[in-house]
Every structure is written in structure tokens, then in C-alpha cells.
ZAPA-255430 format. One record per residue (C-alpha): x, y, z. Coordinates in steps of 0.1 Angstrom, whole numbers. Each point is the difference from the previous one (the first is absolute). Example, Ala and Ser with C-alpha at 12.3 -4.5 7.8 and 13.67 -1.06 7.14 Angstrom:
> 123	-45	78
> 14	34	-7
//
This chain:
> -482	-10	343
> -24	-9	28
> 25	-11	26
> 16	13	32
> 24	29	-5
> 37	-10	3
> 14	-4	34
> 33	-17	-11
> 24	0	-29
> -14	-33	-10
> -35	15	-3
> 15	27	-22
> 17	-25	-22
> -32	-19	-5
> -15	32	-14
> 31	6	-22
> 10	31	20
> 36	8	9
> -9	32	18
> -29	18	16
> -13	35	-5
> -13	3	36
> 4	-20	32
> -26	3	27
> 13	-6	36
> -29	-7	23
> -4	-6	37
> -29	-25	-6
> 2	-35	-14
> -8	-1	-37
> -38	-5	-4
> -12	6	-36
> -34	14	9
> -17	34	-6
> -2	7	38
> 38	1	2
> 16	33	-12
> 32	-15	-14
> -19	-24	-21
> -22	28	-15
> 30	23	-8
> 22	-28	-14
> -28	-14	-22
> -8	35	-13
> 36	6	-9
> 1	-34	-17
> -31	8	-21
> 17	32	-12
> 29	-19	-13
> 26	1	28
> 19	-29	13
> -6	-2	38
> 12	-23	27
> -7	-2	38
> 23	-4	30
> -24	-9	28
> 11	3	36
> 37	0	-6
> 24	-7	28
> 10	35	9
> 30	-11	20
> 19	-11	-30
> 5	9	-37
> -9	-33	-18
> -38	5	-3
> 4	35	-14
> 22	-13	-27
> -20	-30	-11
> -16	17	-30
> 30	20	-10
> 1	37	-9
> -33	15	-14
> 3	21	-31
> -22	28	13
> -7	-1	38
> -8	-17	32
> -35	4	16
> -2	-5	38
> -30	-6	22
> -5	-13	35
> -31	-18	-13
> -37	3	8
> 7	14	35
> 23	23	17
> 28	-23	13
> -2	14	35
> -37	-4	3
> 5	-35	-14
> 25	-8	27
> -13	17	31
> -33	4	19
> -14	31	16
> 19	-10	31
> 32	-1	-21
> 2	-38	5
> 10	-23	-28
> -28	-16	-19
> -2	-38	-1
> -8	-2	-37
> 8	18	-32
> -29	-9	-24
> 20	12	-30
> 29	-24	6
> 2	-38	-8
> -16	-20	29
> -6	33	19
> 37	2	9
> 10	33	17
> 37	0	-9
> -3	6	-38
> 3	38	-1
> 18	27	20
> -16	29	18
> 0	31	-23
> 3	-23	-29
> -1	27	-27
> 30	18	16
> 19	-32	6
> -5	-14	-36
> 7	33	-17
> 33	6	19
> 10	-36	-8
> -6	6	-37
> 19	32	0
> 29	-18	15
> 0	-29	-24
> -11	17	-32
> 13	35	0
> -13	22	-28
> -32	-20	-5
> -31	21	7
> -20	-11	31
> -37	9	1
> -19	-6	32
> -38	-3	5
> -28	-19	16
> -18	8	32
> 31	4	22
> 17	25	-23
> -33	17	-9
> -9	9	36
> 35	9	10
> 7	23	-30
> 4	32	21
> 9	6	36
> -22	-23	21
> -6	-13	35
> 14	-35	6
> -19	-17	28
> 26	-28	4
> 28	25	9
> -24	27	14
> 17	26	-22
> -4	21	-31
> 21	-15	-28
> 10	16	-33
> -12	-11	-34
> 7	-36	-8
> 14	13	-32
> 29	13	20
> 6	-31	22
> -2	-24	-30
> 22	20	-23
> -25	-8	-28
> -1	21	-32
> -38	3	-2
> -30	-8	22
> -34	-11	-14
> -29	7	23
> -36	-12	-5
> -9	-32	-19
> 27	6	-26
> -12	-13	-33
> 0	33	-19
> 33	10	15
> 17	-33	-7
> -8	1	-37
> 9	36	-4
> 34	-5	18
> 7	-31	-20
> -7	18	-33
> 24	28	10
> 28	-23	10
> -5	-21	-32
> 4	32	-20
> 34	7	17
> -11	27	24
> 21	0	31
> -17	-8	33
> 10	34	14
> -19	17	-28
> -33	-17	7
> -16	26	21
> -34	7	-15
> -18	-33	6
> -31	4	21
> -1	-22	31
> 37	1	6
> 26	16	23
> 36	9	-7
> 29	20	15
> 14	33	-11
> 29	20	15
> -21	31	8
> -33	18	-4
> 15	18	-31
> -3	-33	-19
> -38	0	3
> -28	22	-12
> -37	5	8
> 0	-17	34
> -13	1	35
> 27	0	28
> -5	-23	30
> 17	5	34
> 34	-18	-2
> 8	-34	14
> 21	17	27
> -29	24	9
> -25	-29	1
> 24	-20	22
> 5	28	25
> -35	14	1
> -33	-19	2
> -19	29	-13
> 23	2	-30
> -5	-37	-5
> -38	5	1
> 3	29	-25
> 21	-21	-24
> -25	-29	2
> -29	24	-6
> 15	15	-31
> 9	-35	-14
> -34	-14	9
> -20	28	-16
> 19	-5	-33
> -8	-37	-3
> -22	4	-30
> 9	-9	-36
> -20	28	-16
> 8	31	21
> 31	-12	20
> 31	21	-2
> 37	-8	0
> 16	-1	35
> 36	6	11
> 15	-8	33
> 36	4	11
> 15	-32	14
> 34	9	13
> 22	14	-28
> -23	-8	-28
> -37	5	-9
> -25	-28	-6
> -25	9	-27
> -35	-16	-2
> -17	3	-33
> -39	1	1
> -17	-34	2
> -4	-22	-31
> -33	5	-18
> -28	-25	6
> 0	-30	-22
> -28	-3	-26
> -23	-30	-2
> 19	-12	-30
> 33	3	19
> -14	-19	30
> -12	-27	-23
> 34	-3	-16
> 16	-5	34
> -23	-27	13
> -3	-18	-33
> 38	-8	0
> 9	-37	-2
> 5	-7	37
> 5	-36	11
> -19	8	32
> 22	-21	23
> 34	1	18
> 32	-11	-17
> 6	-38	3
> 32	5	19
> -22	7	31
> -20	-32	-2
> 23	-20	24
> -7	26	27
> -37	0	-4
> -4	29	-24
> -6	37	9
> -29	5	25
> -11	34	-13
> -11	-16	-33
> -28	-19	18
> -18	33	9
> -1	13	-35
> 3	-30	-24
> -37	0	-8
> -7	37	5
> -4	28	-26
> 12	36	2
> -28	21	-16
> 14	35	7
> 26	22	17
> -1	31	21
> -22	10	30
> -18	32	9
> -9	-13	34
> 26	21	17
> 9	-22	30
> 28	19	16
> 19	-31	11
> 1	-14	-35
> 28	8	-25
> -21	-6	-31
> -4	37	-7
> 38	4	-1
> 5	-31	-22
> -30	-7	-22
> -17	33	4
> -37	10	5
> -11	-2	-36
> -16	-34	-9
> 15	-18	-29
> -20	-31	-11
> 2	-29	-24
> -27	-8	-26
> -26	-27	6
> 14	-19	-29
> 35	-1	15
> -13	-11	34
> -22	-27	-16
> 30	-13	-20
> 19	-4	33
> -29	-17	16
> 0	-26	-29
> 37	-5	5
> -6	-7	37
> -25	-27	-7
> 27	-19	-19
> 27	2	27
> 9	-31	20
> -16	1	34
> -29	23	-10
> -32	-13	16
> -25	25	-13
> 6	28	24
> 14	34	-9
> 13	13	33
> -1	37	-7
> -8	26	-26
> 10	35	11
> 28	24	8
> 12	20	30
> -38	6	6
> -22	-25	-18
> -30	23	-6
> 20	29	-15
> -3	-9	-38
> -5	36	-12
> 16	34	9
> -16	17	29
> -12	28	-23
> 0	6	-37
> 24	29	0
> 31	-17	13
> 16	-10	-33
> -2	36	-11
> 10	19	31
> 13	-26	24
> -11	-7	36
> -9	29	23
> 30	15	18
> -3	-4	37
> -34	-16	-1
> -13	-35	4
> -28	-18	-18
> -16	-18	30
> 14	15	32
> -10	16	23
> -31	3	-22
> -7	-12	-35
> 8	26	-27
> -31	14	-17
> 16	-8	-34
> 6	-37	10
> -18	-24	-23
> -9	-33	19
> -7	-25	-28
> 6	-38	-1
> -17	-6	-33
> 32	-9	-19
> 12	-23	28
> -34	-16	2
> 0	-7	-37
> 35	-14	2
> -8	-24	29
> -31	-12	-19
> 21	-8	-30
> 26	-18	21
> -27	-22	16
> -10	-12	-34
> 35	-11	-11
> 0	-38	-6
> 18	-18	27
> -5	28	26
> -21	-11	30
> 4	31	22
> 17	33	-1
> 11	14	33
> 8	36	10
> 28	1	25
> 15	34	-8
> -11	26	25
> -35	15	-6
> -4	36	10
> -34	-1	18
> -5	37	3
> 2	3	-38
> -23	-30	-3
> -26	18	22
> -1	30	-24
> -8	-21	-30
> -36	-5	-12
> 6	-34	-15
> -3	-36	13
> 37	-6	4
> -2	-12	36
> -28	-24	-7
> 19	-14	-30
> 31	-5	22
> -20	-17	27
> -18	-22	-25
> 30	-10	-22
> 34	11	11
> 6	-9	37
> -3	-32	19
> -10	5	36
> 22	30	7
> 6	34	-13
> 32	18	10
> 0	37	4
> 22	26	17
> -16	27	21
> 34	1	18
> -14	19	31
> -31	16	14
> 12	31	17
> -9	30	-21
> 33	17	6
> 20	-31	-10
> -20	-8	-31
> 4	36	-12
> 38	-3	4
> -1	-33	-18
> -20	14	-29
> -28	-25	7
> -38	5	6
> -14	-2	35
> -19	-24	22
> -34	11	-12
> 7	-9	-37
> 12	-34	10
> -30	-7	22
> -24	10	-29
> 20	-23	-23
> -1	-29	25
> -38	4	3
> -5	0	-38
> 23	-31	-2
> -21	-18	26
> -33	8	-16
> 12	-11	-35
> 12	-33	13
> -32	-5	20
> -20	6	-32
> 23	-24	-19
> -2	-26	27
> 37	-2	4
> 20	-1	32
> 29	23	-8
> 21	21	23
> 21	31	-1
> 37	-3	10
> 12	35	9
> 36	9	2
> 13	25	26
> 33	16	5
> 17	9	33
> 24	29	8
> -7	21	-31
> 10	36	4
> -26	18	20
> -12	-31	19
> 2	5	37
> -7	-26	27
> -35	14	4
> -5	-6	-38
> 12	-36	4
> -25	-6	29
> -27	14	-22
> 10	-25	-28
> 1	-28	25
> -36	8	12
> -11	1	-36
> 15	-34	-7
> -16	-13	32
> -34	13	-11
> 4	-16	-35
> 6	-33	17
> 30	-4	-23
> 34	-13	10
> 27	8	-26
> 26	-27	-3
> 25	24	-15
> 8	36	8
> 20	24	-22
> 23	22	20
> 8	32	-20
> 34	-2	-17
> 15	33	-12
> 11	-9	-35
> 16	26	-23
> -21	22	-22
> -32	1	19
> -18	30	16
> -5	-20	32
> 38	-6	3
> 6	37	-4
> -24	6	29
> 17	-27	21
> 34	15	-4
> -7	37	0
> -28	0	26
> -21	22	-23
> -24	-4	-29
> 22	13	-29
> -30	14	-20
> -17	18	29
> 28	6	25
> -21	-14	29
> 18	-18	28
> -5	-38	-1
> 7	-22	30
> 15	-35	-8
> 5	-30	22
> 37	-10	-6
> 12	-18	31
> -2	-38	0
> -21	0	32
> -26	24	-12
> -2	-16	-34
> -5	-34	17
> -28	15	21
> -19	12	-31
> 6	-33	-18
> -11	-21	30
> -32	19	4
> -10	-11	-35
> 3	-36	12
> -10	5	37
> -14	-35	4
> 33	-18	-5
> 14	-13	33
> 35	13	-7
> -13	35	-7
> -21	5	31
> 26	13	24
> 9	26	-27
> -36	8	-6
> -6	6	37
> 30	23	1
> -13	19	-30
> -35	4	14
> 14	14	33
> 22	25	-18
> -30	11	-21
> -20	3	32
> -25	-26	-13
> 0	-24	30
> -38	-4	-7
> 11	-24	-28
> 17	-23	26
> -25	-24	16
> -27	-25	-7
> -27	21	-17
> -9	-5	-36
> 17	33	-9
> 33	-10	16
> 30	-10	-22
> 20	-19	27
> -5	-15	34
> 19	12	31
> 32	-18	9
> -15	-15	32
> -34	-4	16
> 4	20	32
> 33	-17	9
> -10	-34	-14
> 20	-11	-31
> -23	-6	-30
> 2	-36	-13
> 1	-9	-36
> 13	22	-28
> -3	38	1
> -30	14	-18
> -26	-26	10
> -29	11	21
> -4	-17	35
> -18	-33	-3
> 7	-4	-37
> 7	-36	-7
> 31	-10	-19
> 11	-36	-3
> -23	-11	28
> 14	25	25
> -14	32	14
> 20	31	-8
> -2	14	36
> 15	-15	31
> -27	18	21
> -31	-19	14
> -31	8	-20
> -16	22	27
> 31	21	6
> 6	2	-37
> -34	15	-5
> 6	25	28
> 33	11	-15
> -16	3	-34
> -26	24	14
> 27	19	18
> 19	4	-32
> -31	13	-18
> -8	-30	-21
> -29	6	-23
> 2	38	2
//
């Protein structure tokens, strides 16, 4: 039946169902689209013969919403949705966000903080004896003892706080089907302990065999070095082929993490993305203007999963893994044809990609046999000798998509790893410039300080500059006026005030003024977060300085937007602290002007040079002759 999955008893009755096998409780509004995890998992269960219903964004303060579909025959599944609920609610400054893109009308009151824990405990209270299985990004990245930025503390496994029976980490399709089959056969939830990509509780170490012991939650909470060691052991085992079982004591019990789920085959990926999604939000949200997040993905196509880029601030390695899993061209073309028939489609496919658009093949040919290299990265600090940089499959796919009837243009908006691109011997960049961008290409060098980019797992300034020059020459040859839009990050572990000044000078020399700046947020499960909390690189043991105080973080952020009037007092303060007073003045190299001109207040807005006209008024209150004298005295033009 090609219809929305049941959300009410009436929906169930229309299908002739008096009970459900599974009920999925989600922190997101119900959007039946393959970019939304709950939709994928529920549609997959439906295809395999199970009766599934959805409780989307229940009112956690009462019981009614959790009872609206009755008691499931087999289990409840619980997820916070597509984002960690705390990251969804709060900014890097721990302030409440003004919009929740995954809620109707962008409302911010539709889900609780720590949604997985709140929902699971509610279900335990209302439906005792029914198995509760948690998963999604929030549960996945909090599966063992982890640093929680919003409380500035180490917290135990979410499996403990939620009281759930089982935790699914990673994308979850393999695990969900295996767990469903076991429950359907009558196996008790406590006996399901051998599913890869899951975590469960046992009373003691004697209940487990063939495992690696992590420092306990108590040890990780009391000692930053123990926390770093626990993270290191977990991080190094995040591989589906060679990863080992891990056990960590959390209080009086032990949490067991089975090895990650095996990568999906091309046929399995096709099965998932060929399911009969309606590709829109549930009609109950229409009156509130729908669900904003759908707009970003409605006409986009996921072509693959996984990322071997190794960005240390990204959780992909701990969730999707480093091994690329891709769909067939036939499956992607079928989806493109579906998009051309959707209401509102105007001929533009907004994106075709994954976590990194130009990773459509494994980084080397041996990964599916032996796994990824333990403790080594494919691209940073230098590309591995075994790395195969090849865009041929992606180029063929893009060519086929451009030929689909009804498609005017295919954009690439997923991140493009430019250092990988520079290693390839093909014409990928020229193809992108010719066909797949429109005026701008967004990339993420993140920083330019060599020390900082190494700690980020990114390539350095030189690679970016060579890429930028190649981009310029290609567009000149094509006769196109197209521009790079680089993204930078402030306050990443390792970034000092001096590094922030270096980045500001780089931005100045580019002649680029970023409208948005990303301040580093220590989210659970990333190597950068472990550095932020522990003060050391977990894999090497080296000490890592991190800007944590709000004033210091503000200085680094302000330097990246030094031209904004509101930032300039902070920028002057930062430059003086960094002993870079040479960047305060009127010279071309200066970032900001002095507060006053030798005792005379400067007219106009801060940041304008003396004599610059704005709105018919001169920006300086000084007479022209005296203004020139003061400019010379301040070193203008040096």
C-alpha cells in the first residue's frame, strides 16, 4: 500500500489492522523521504512484512501520545530524529536556536532535550514489559561513556540513562531486520546479543567472551587521560571488517558494544532507496507550513554512504564508517525519473552525493577484504600511497543524470574534498565547473594554520591555493565567472589566537568576507571532541590547547569577520593580545582602524577608511589636510 504509515488508530483501521508489530517513536516530524532515517527503517520493515506505525514528536509531558497506537506486538523503536536533540536545540554558545527545521513550521517546542532518554523512560513507565530499542544519531554517538558539551561533563552510556533493552548504532538497516526476525521467532530481547552494530548490558565481564576492555565510565569521568584512552580504543575499532567487541563498565553493570555492522552491498543499498517513499511530509503538518528540512532534500539524491576523509570534527566515521557503500546507476536514475514527476519539480536536481560528494569508491581496493587501516588516515596529513583517486564512476553517473528527460541541471551541493580531487588525473573539476555549479562552489578548507589543519584531519593551505588556482584557470578557459566559497571554523582544538590572526590575514588577502562562521561544537563521538575535553590528542598523546572561554572564543570568531562594525572592538583587543598591533591602522594590510584619530573621534561607522564616502557624508570628522597628516603618522600605505 503506497500511503503514509499509520499515525492513529483510524489509520490502522483503514488498513484493516487491529495491532502493530513495531511502533517507531521519533523526535522529528514524520517526513516520508529517504533522507529521513525513521522513514527508511519503517519502510524497510514494512517491505519485509511487518506492521509498523509512527509516533512523531509525542508530548513527553503526558501519556496520551504514547498510547495512541496501542501496544506493539514486538517492540518500540526510539530515535531523536536526524539530529542529536541537544545540537538541534542549542548553539555553540549554549543558546537556544530560533528554529527546528525538523518540526512543523520550524517550531522549537516539539521535542525535549535528550529525546532518546526521555521517550524511552516514558515508554518504560507506560508499557512495562515491551522491549524498547534505541538508535539514530543521538543514541549511536552516546553509546559508551562520552563527553557532553552542554553539561561540560562525562556521561555514561545512553543505554543506562534511557533504560532501553538494546541500542542500535550506525545507520541501522541490517540490525533492524535481524532484530525483528529474532523477536518474531520468539527470542527474548535479553537473548539478542550477537547482532553486529548493537550495544547491550550484562551484569559482569564473565558474561562476555573475546573482547577488549575499555577504561570504565567512573575512570573516564575522574581522569582525562583515562577518557582519552577509552576514546582511542573505541575509535580504533570503528571498522566493520577488523573491529573487535568492546566492554566498558558503567556503574554496576557492563555495556557491551558488538563490532560495527557490515557494509551494505550495492543490491542492499538499491533496495533501501527504491522503497515506495511518498517524498513529502505528512498532511497533518500542512496548516503550519510543512516541515522546513524537506526543502533542502526534496529534489536531492543520496548516491552513497561512508567517508574516508577523516575530518576529526565529523562523526561520520563513528556512524556510517569509512568504507564507501554506493547505489547502482540504475537505482539512482530511477529516483531521478521519480523526481521529474513530483509536484514542484522545475528541472533541477539539487544534489547527488553523500557525506563527501566525490567519494564514490573505496579509498583502496583492499578495504572490503581487510578493512580500513588501523590508526592511519587516507588523506591526512599526507595522502596514503595506496589511495586511488578516481572520479570515473561519478563522472559517468553525472553524465547519465544530465540526459534524463525533464532534467535541466544537476547540481552538486554535498561537500567536495578538494585534496582528493587534486590527486585525480581526470577532468572532474572541469566537468563540475561546466555543468554542476552555478556561480559558486562551496568547499571547506576549515583553516590555514598547518598545526590546526593537521589536528582537524584536513589538508593545508598550499593544497587549497593550488586548487583555487586550478579552479580559476578552468573557469577562465570556459568563459565563466564562478567563485569559490570557502568555509572556515573558529576555536577548533589546537587553534590559538595567533592561528586565528593568521586565518584573518588569509581571508583579507583572498578579498573574501564570509557571511557565516562555524564555531567548533564538541559533539559526542568525534576525535576533535576528545581533544577538546581531554586536552590531548588521544591517538598520539600530544598536548592540545583549546580556546574554551566565551571571550577567547569570541575573539577567534570575530577575527574571521573583522570588517563587521560590531566585531571591531573585539578584533582590536585580540590583535593587541596577540601582539599584532601592526594590523590596527590604515594600511592595506590592516584589519581594523584605531578607535580614534589622535584624540579626534572618527565619524561614520567603524571600519571605513578616512575620506570614504557613505550616504553623501565623509567618514572622518577631520579636515582633509589634517586627515592626510594623521594617515601618514599611522603608517597608511605601508
